N, CA, C and O atoms as a Maestro MAE file, in Angstrom:
{
 s_m_m2io_version
 :::
 2.0.0
}

f_m_ct {
 s_m_title
 :::
 protein
 m_atom[208] {
  # First column is atom index #
  i_m_mmod_type
  r_m_x_coord
  r_m_y_coord
  r_m_z_coord
  i_m_residue_number
  s_m_chain_name
  s_m_pdb_residue_name
  s_m_pdb_atom_name
  i_m_atomic_number
  :::
  1 25 10.786 1.262 10.118 1 A "MET " " N  " 7
  2 3 9.689 2.639 9.794 1 A "MET " " CA " 6
  3 2 9.992 3.372 9.105 1 A "MET " " C  " 6
  4 15 10.665 4.265 9.620 1 A "MET " " O  " 8
  5 25 9.807 3.468 8.001 2 A "ARG " " N  " 7
  6 3 9.974 4.905 7.376 2 A "ARG " " CA " 6
  7 2 8.848 6.141 7.534 2 A "ARG " " C  " 6
  8 15 7.753 6.144 8.098 2 A "ARG " " O  " 8
  9 25 9.509 7.105 6.864 3 A "LEU " " N  " 7
  10 3 8.158 8.283 7.015 3 A "LEU " " CA " 6
  11 2 8.627 9.225 5.610 3 A "LEU " " C  " 6
  12 15 9.717 9.780 5.470 3 A "LEU " " O  " 8
  13 25 7.544 9.230 4.684 4 A "ARG " " N  " 7
  14 3 7.877 10.248 3.501 4 A "ARG " " CA " 6
  15 2 6.867 10.927 3.418 4 A "ARG " " C  " 6
  16 15 5.739 10.498 3.660 4 A "ARG " " O  " 8
  17 25 7.157 12.165 3.038 5 A "PHE " " N  " 7
  18 3 6.009 13.147 2.491 5 A "PHE " " CA " 6
  19 2 5.835 13.071 1.137 5 A "PHE " " C  " 6
  20 15 6.860 13.033 0.455 5 A "PHE " " O  " 8
  21 25 4.478 13.032 0.442 6 A "VAL " " N  " 7
  22 3 3.880 13.161 -0.737 6 A "VAL " " CA " 6
  23 2 3.039 13.837 -0.745 6 A "VAL " " C  " 6
  24 15 2.429 14.255 0.239 6 A "VAL " " O  " 8
  25 25 2.759 14.177 -2.367 7 A "PRO " " N  " 7
  26 3 1.735 15.547 -2.379 7 A "PRO " " CA " 6
  27 2 0.305 14.195 -2.127 7 A "PRO " " C  " 6
  28 15 -0.749 14.685 -1.721 7 A "PRO " " O  " 8
  29 25 0.301 13.062 -2.294 8 A "THR " " N  " 7
  30 3 -0.810 12.015 -2.351 8 A "THR " " CA " 6
  31 2 -0.197 10.997 -2.053 8 A "THR " " C  " 6
  32 15 0.843 10.438 -2.403 8 A "THR " " O  " 8
  33 25 -1.300 10.776 -1.088 9 A "GLU " " N  " 7
  34 3 -0.977 9.088 -0.808 9 A "GLU " " CA " 6
  35 2 -1.405 7.907 -1.926 9 A "GLU " " C  " 6
  36 15 -2.421 8.098 -2.594 9 A "GLU " " O  " 8
  37 25 -0.753 6.896 -2.086 10 A "GLY " " N  " 7
  38 3 -1.394 6.304 -3.299 10 A "GLY " " CA " 6
  39 2 -0.383 4.660 -3.184 10 A "GLY " " C  " 6
  40 15 0.646 4.661 -2.509 10 A "GLY " " O  " 8
  41 25 -0.689 3.809 -3.668 11 A "THR " " N  " 7
  42 3 -0.020 2.500 -3.790 11 A "THR " " CA " 6
  43 2 0.935 2.329 -3.881 11 A "THR " " C  " 6
  44 15 1.428 1.345 -3.330 11 A "THR " " O  " 8
  45 25 1.823 3.350 -4.753 12 A "LEU " " N  " 7
  46 3 2.942 3.496 -5.827 12 A "LEU " " CA " 6
  47 2 3.727 3.894 -4.949 12 A "LEU " " C  " 6
  48 15 4.814 3.324 -5.036 12 A "LEU " " O  " 8
  49 25 3.620 5.072 -3.639 13 A "GLU " " N  " 7
  50 3 3.992 5.210 -2.941 13 A "GLU " " CA " 6
  51 2 4.827 4.335 -1.745 13 A "GLU " " C  " 6
  52 15 5.964 4.359 -1.274 13 A "GLU " " O  " 8
  53 25 3.774 3.668 -1.569 14 A "TYR " " N  " 7
  54 3 3.536 2.544 -0.210 14 A "TYR " " CA " 6
  55 2 4.807 1.665 -0.950 14 A "TYR " " C  " 6
  56 15 5.824 1.322 -0.347 14 A "TYR " " O  " 8
  57 25 4.558 1.415 -2.210 15 A "MET " " N  " 7
  58 3 5.447 0.124 -2.612 15 A "MET " " CA " 6
  59 2 7.026 0.976 -2.731 15 A "MET " " C  " 6
  60 15 7.961 0.178 -2.790 15 A "MET " " O  " 8
  61 25 7.360 2.167 -2.764 16 A "ARG " " N  " 7
  62 3 8.775 2.797 -3.008 16 A "ARG " " CA " 6
  63 2 9.147 2.538 -0.786 16 A "ARG " " C  " 6
  64 15 9.888 1.857 -0.079 16 A "ARG " " O  " 8
  65 25 8.277 3.382 -0.636 17 A "VAL " " N  " 7
  66 3 8.430 2.628 0.946 17 A "VAL " " CA " 6
  67 2 9.226 1.411 1.706 17 A "VAL " " C  " 6
  68 15 10.166 1.340 2.499 17 A "VAL " " O  " 8
  69 25 8.423 0.571 1.099 18 A "LEU " " N  " 7
  70 3 8.532 -1.018 1.213 18 A "LEU " " CA " 6
  71 2 9.816 -1.530 0.776 18 A "LEU " " C  " 6
  72 15 10.586 -2.224 1.440 18 A "LEU " " O  " 8
  73 25 10.035 -0.926 -0.950 19 A "HIS " " N  " 7
  74 3 11.319 -1.068 -1.207 19 A "HIS " " CA " 6
  75 2 12.463 -0.715 -0.537 19 A "HIS " " C  " 6
  76 15 13.299 -1.586 -0.297 19 A "HIS " " O  " 8
  77 25 12.684 0.744 -0.099 20 A "ASP " " N  " 7
  78 3 13.911 1.366 0.627 20 A "ASP " " CA " 6
  79 2 13.837 0.015 1.820 20 A "ASP " " C  " 6
  80 15 14.692 -0.868 1.753 20 A "ASP " " O  " 8
  81 25 12.711 -0.037 2.916 21 A "HIS " " N  " 7
  82 3 12.576 -0.592 4.007 21 A "HIS " " CA " 6
  83 2 13.180 -1.705 3.513 21 A "HIS " " C  " 6
  84 15 14.177 -1.949 4.191 21 A "HIS " " O  " 8
  85 25 12.968 -2.745 2.346 22 A "ILE " " N  " 7
  86 3 13.989 -3.665 1.984 22 A "ILE " " CA " 6
  87 2 15.242 -4.017 1.854 22 A "ILE " " C  " 6
  88 15 15.909 -4.974 2.250 22 A "ILE " " O  " 8
  89 25 15.487 -2.897 1.110 23 A "LEU " " N  " 7
  90 3 16.951 -2.916 1.088 23 A "LEU " " CA " 6
  91 2 17.908 -2.660 2.116 23 A "LEU " " C  " 6
  92 15 19.059 -3.096 2.156 23 A "LEU " " O  " 8
  93 25 17.214 -1.749 3.133 24 A "ALA " " N  " 7
  94 3 17.875 -1.422 4.428 24 A "ALA " " CA " 6
  95 2 17.998 -2.504 5.470 24 A "ALA " " C  " 6
  96 15 18.824 -2.572 6.381 24 A "ALA " " O  " 8
  97 25 16.889 -3.454 5.124 25 A "HIS " " N  " 7
  98 3 16.514 -3.996 7.017 25 A "HIS " " CA " 6
  99 2 16.233 -6.026 6.047 25 A "HIS " " C  " 6
  100 15 16.314 -7.080 6.678 25 A "HIS " " O  " 8
  101 25 15.985 -5.940 4.786 26 A "GLY " " N  " 7
  102 3 15.941 -7.193 4.175 26 A "GLY " " CA " 6
  103 2 14.104 -7.633 4.501 26 A "GLY " " C  " 6
  104 15 13.312 -7.071 5.257 26 A "GLY " " O  " 8
  105 25 13.976 -8.383 3.935 27 A "LEU " " N  " 7
  106 3 12.167 -8.954 3.551 27 A "LEU " " CA " 6
  107 2 12.145 -9.184 4.814 27 A "LEU " " C  " 6
  108 15 12.985 -9.804 5.466 27 A "LEU " " O  " 8
  109 25 10.472 -8.317 5.443 28 A "PRO " " N  " 7
  110 3 9.849 -9.077 6.770 28 A "PRO " " CA " 6
  111 2 9.403 -10.510 6.397 28 A "PRO " " C  " 6
  112 15 9.270 -11.138 5.347 28 A "PRO " " O  " 8
  113 25 9.225 -10.761 7.751 29 A "MET " " N  " 7
  114 3 8.488 -12.035 7.708 29 A "MET " " CA " 6
  115 2 6.939 -12.146 7.439 29 A "MET " " C  " 6
  116 15 6.390 -13.221 7.198 29 A "MET " " O  " 8
  117 25 6.051 -10.504 7.523 30 A "ALA " " N  " 7
  118 3 4.701 -10.496 6.892 30 A "ALA " " CA " 6
  119 2 4.565 -9.399 7.031 30 A "ALA " " C  " 6
  120 15 5.179 -8.601 7.741 30 A "ALA " " O  " 8
  121 25 3.128 -9.181 5.854 31 A "LEU " " N  " 7
  122 3 2.796 -7.510 5.851 31 A "LEU " " CA " 6
  123 2 1.406 -7.860 5.989 31 A "LEU " " C  " 6
  124 15 0.800 -8.863 5.613 31 A "LEU " " O  " 8
  125 25 1.022 -6.825 6.605 32 A "TYR " " N  " 7
  126 3 -0.391 -6.295 6.941 32 A "TYR " " CA " 6
  127 2 -0.847 -5.081 6.319 32 A "TYR " " C  " 6
  128 15 0.052 -4.269 6.102 32 A "TYR " " O  " 8
  129 25 -1.999 -4.748 5.979 33 A "SER " " N  " 7
  130 3 -2.137 -3.174 5.562 33 A "SER " " CA " 6
  131 2 -3.727 -3.449 6.283 33 A "SER " " C  " 6
  132 15 -4.284 -4.497 6.610 33 A "SER " " O  " 8
  133 25 -4.207 -1.854 6.371 34 A "HIS " " N  " 7
  134 3 -5.425 -2.046 6.910 34 A "HIS " " CA " 6
  135 2 -6.687 -1.945 5.011 34 A "HIS " " C  " 6
  136 15 -6.327 -2.025 3.836 34 A "HIS " " O  " 8
  137 25 -7.692 -1.807 5.450 35 A "LYS " " N  " 7
  138 3 -8.684 -1.343 4.184 35 A "LYS " " CA " 6
  139 2 -8.539 -0.164 3.406 35 A "LYS " " C  " 6
  140 15 -9.567 0.332 2.944 35 A "LYS " " O  " 8
  141 25 -7.599 0.294 3.214 36 A "HIS " " N  " 7
  142 3 -7.968 1.749 2.835 36 A "HIS " " CA " 6
  143 2 -8.175 1.127 1.689 36 A "HIS " " C  " 6
  144 15 -8.055 -0.059 1.380 36 A "HIS " " O  " 8
  145 25 -8.763 2.819 0.610 37 A "SER " " N  " 7
  146 3 -9.370 2.440 -0.374 37 A "SER " " CA " 6
  147 2 -8.210 2.403 -1.556 37 A "SER " " C  " 6
  148 15 -8.324 1.887 -2.668 37 A "SER " " O  " 8
  149 25 -6.916 3.181 -0.939 38 A "ILE " " N  " 7
  150 3 -5.963 2.739 -1.977 38 A "ILE " " CA " 6
  151 2 -5.295 1.604 -2.438 38 A "ILE " " C  " 6
  152 15 -4.626 1.410 -3.453 38 A "ILE " " O  " 8
  153 25 -5.755 0.547 -1.040 39 A "PHE " " N  " 7
  154 3 -5.616 -0.794 -2.007 39 A "PHE " " CA " 6
  155 2 -6.278 -1.524 -2.480 39 A "PHE " " C  " 6
  156 15 -5.893 -2.675 -2.680 39 A "PHE " " O  " 8
  157 25 -7.235 -1.194 -2.745 40 A "ARG " " N  " 7
  158 3 -8.757 -1.934 -3.748 40 A "ARG " " CA " 6
  159 2 -9.343 -0.550 -4.902 40 A "ARG " " C  " 6
  160 15 -9.159 0.657 -4.750 40 A "ARG " " O  " 8
  161 25 -9.884 -1.072 -5.735 41 A "VAL " " N  " 7
  162 3 -10.513 -0.523 -6.278 41 A "VAL " " CA " 6
  163 2 -12.246 -0.296 -5.903 41 A "VAL " " C  " 6
  164 15 -13.051 -1.227 -5.917 41 A "VAL " " O  " 8
  165 25 -12.503 0.757 -5.662 42 A "ASN " " N  " 7
  166 3 -13.779 0.703 -5.368 42 A "ASN " " CA " 6
  167 2 -14.956 1.096 -6.368 42 A "ASN " " C  " 6
  168 15 -15.215 2.246 -6.721 42 A "ASN " " O  " 8
  169 25 -15.563 0.043 -6.726 43 A "ALA " " N  " 7
  170 3 -16.992 0.376 -7.865 43 A "ALA " " CA " 6
  171 2 -18.102 -0.178 -7.131 43 A "ALA " " C  " 6
  172 15 -18.494 -1.224 -6.614 43 A "ALA " " O  " 8
  173 25 -18.435 1.083 -7.342 44 A "HIS " " N  " 7
  174 3 -19.714 1.239 -5.983 44 A "HIS " " CA " 6
  175 2 -20.713 1.410 -7.289 44 A "HIS " " C  " 6
  176 15 -20.519 2.060 -8.316 44 A "HIS " " O  " 8
  177 25 -21.730 0.689 -6.940 45 A "GLY " " N  " 7
  178 3 -23.262 0.889 -7.655 45 A "GLY " " CA " 6
  179 2 -22.916 -1.005 -8.829 45 A "GLY " " C  " 6
  180 15 -23.739 -1.653 -9.476 45 A "GLY " " O  " 8
  181 25 -21.841 -1.192 -8.672 46 A "ARG " " N  " 7
  182 3 -21.538 -2.155 -9.367 46 A "ARG " " CA " 6
  183 2 -21.511 -3.964 -9.014 46 A "ARG " " C  " 6
  184 15 -21.681 -4.992 -9.670 46 A "ARG " " O  " 8
  185 25 -21.283 -3.708 -7.987 47 A "GLY " " N  " 7
  186 3 -21.248 -5.047 -6.793 47 A "GLY " " CA " 6
  187 2 -19.707 -5.843 -7.276 47 A "GLY " " C  " 6
  188 15 -19.555 -7.054 -7.110 47 A "GLY " " O  " 8
  189 25 -18.583 -4.917 -7.912 48 A "GLU " " N  " 7
  190 3 -17.284 -5.459 -8.114 48 A "GLU " " CA " 6
  191 2 -16.469 -4.915 -7.001 48 A "GLU " " C  " 6
  192 15 -16.313 -3.809 -6.485 48 A "GLU " " O  " 8
  193 25 -15.938 -6.296 -6.802 49 A "ARG " " N  " 7
  194 3 -14.033 -5.836 -5.756 49 A "ARG " " CA " 6
  195 2 -13.282 -6.786 -6.226 49 A "ARG " " C  " 6
  196 15 -13.434 -8.008 -6.261 49 A "ARG " " O  " 8
  197 25 -12.324 -5.984 -6.639 50 A "LEU " " N  " 7
  198 3 -11.220 -6.511 -7.349 50 A "LEU " " CA " 6
  199 2 -9.995 -7.171 -6.405 50 A "LEU " " C  " 6
  200 15 -9.155 -7.951 -6.853 50 A "LEU " " O  " 8
  201 25 -10.046 -6.762 -5.173 51 A "ALA " " N  " 7
  202 3 -9.278 -6.759 -3.894 51 A "ALA " " CA " 6
  203 2 -9.793 -6.979 -2.746 51 A "ALA " " C  " 6
  204 15 -10.718 -6.328 -2.262 51 A "ALA " " O  " 8
  205 25 -9.063 -8.184 -2.083 52 A "PRO " " N  " 7
  206 3 -9.679 -8.317 -1.168 52 A "PRO " " CA " 6
  207 2 -9.493 -7.521 0.057 52 A "PRO " " C  " 6
  208 15 -10.210 -7.719 1.037 52 A "PRO " " O  " 8
  :::
 }
 m_bond[207] {
  # First column is bond index #
  i_m_from
  i_m_to
  i_m_order
  :::
  1 1 2 1
  2 2 3 1
  3 3 4 2
  4 3 5 1
  5 5 6 1
  6 6 7 1
  7 7 8 2
  8 7 9 1
  9 9 10 1
  10 10 11 1
  11 11 12 2
  12 11 13 1
  13 13 14 1
  14 14 15 1
  15 15 16 2
  16 15 17 1
  17 17 18 1
  18 18 19 1
  19 19 20 2
  20 19 21 1
  21 21 22 1
  22 22 23 1
  23 23 24 2
  24 23 25 1
  25 25 26 1
  26 26 27 1
  27 27 28 2
  28 27 29 1
  29 29 30 1
  30 30 31 1
  31 31 32 2
  32 31 33 1
  33 33 34 1
  34 34 35 1
  35 35 36 2
  36 35 37 1
  37 37 38 1
  38 38 39 1
  39 39 40 2
  40 39 41 1
  41 41 42 1
  42 42 43 1
  43 43 44 2
  44 43 45 1
  45 45 46 1
  46 46 47 1
  47 47 48 2
  48 47 49 1
  49 49 50 1
  50 50 51 1
  51 51 52 2
  52 51 53 1
  53 53 54 1
  54 54 55 1
  55 55 56 2
  56 55 57 1
  57 57 58 1
  58 58 59 1
  59 59 60 2
  60 59 61 1
  61 61 62 1
  62 62 63 1
  63 63 64 2
  64 63 65 1
  65 65 66 1
  66 66 67 1
  67 67 68 2
  68 67 69 1
  69 69 70 1
  70 70 71 1
  71 71 72 2
  72 71 73 1
  73 73 74 1
  74 74 75 1
  75 75 76 2
  76 75 77 1
  77 77 78 1
  78 78 79 1
  79 79 80 2
  80 79 81 1
  81 81 82 1
  82 82 83 1
  83 83 84 2
  84 83 85 1
  85 85 86 1
  86 86 87 1
  87 87 88 2
  88 87 89 1
  89 89 90 1
  90 90 91 1
  91 91 92 2
  92 91 93 1
  93 93 94 1
  94 94 95 1
  95 95 96 2
  96 95 97 1
  97 97 98 1
  98 98 99 1
  99 99 100 2
  100 99 101 1
  101 101 102 1
  102 102 103 1
  103 103 104 2
  104 103 105 1
  105 105 106 1
  106 106 107 1
  107 107 108 2
  108 107 109 1
  109 109 110 1
  110 110 111 1
  111 111 112 2
  112 111 113 1
  113 113 114 1
  114 114 115 1
  115 115 116 2
  116 115 117 1
  117 117 118 1
  118 118 119 1
  119 119 120 2
  120 119 121 1
  121 121 122 1
  122 122 123 1
  123 123 124 2
  124 123 125 1
  125 125 126 1
  126 126 127 1
  127 127 128 2
  128 127 129 1
  129 129 130 1
  130 130 131 1
  131 131 132 2
  132 131 133 1
  133 133 134 1
  134 134 135 1
  135 135 136 2
  136 135 137 1
  137 137 138 1
  138 138 139 1
  139 139 140 2
  140 139 141 1
  141 141 142 1
  142 142 143 1
  143 143 144 2
  144 143 145 1
  145 145 146 1
  146 146 147 1
  147 147 148 2
  148 147 149 1
  149 149 150 1
  150 150 151 1
  151 151 152 2
  152 151 153 1
  153 153 154 1
  154 154 155 1
  155 155 156 2
  156 155 157 1
  157 157 158 1
  158 158 159 1
  159 159 160 2
  160 159 161 1
  161 161 162 1
  162 162 163 1
  163 163 164 2
  164 163 165 1
  165 165 166 1
  166 166 167 1
  167 167 168 2
  168 167 169 1
  169 169 170 1
  170 170 171 1
  171 171 172 2
  172 171 173 1
  173 173 174 1
  174 174 175 1
  175 175 176 2
  176 175 177 1
  177 177 178 1
  178 178 179 1
  179 179 180 2
  180 179 181 1
  181 181 182 1
  182 182 183 1
  183 183 184 2
  184 183 185 1
  185 185 186 1
  186 186 187 1
  187 187 188 2
  188 187 189 1
  189 189 190 1
  190 190 191 1
  191 191 192 2
  192 191 193 1
  193 193 194 1
  194 194 195 1
  195 195 196 2
  196 195 197 1
  197 197 198 1
  198 198 199 1
  199 199 200 2
  200 199 201 1
  201 201 202 1
  202 202 203 1
  203 203 204 2
  204 203 205 1
  205 205 206 1
  206 206 207 1
  207 207 208 2
  :::
 }
}
């Protein structure tokens, strides 16, 4: 488990924390994410969705 304070929550910051975790503990068996909007593109009004 890690905690990092950053000005803005974003995918890049999540990837940095994951990178540090992998270096310290190795690869996890699985990764789960919630459906927060930073993990997908919100294309309101166009019916598009780029990530599940």
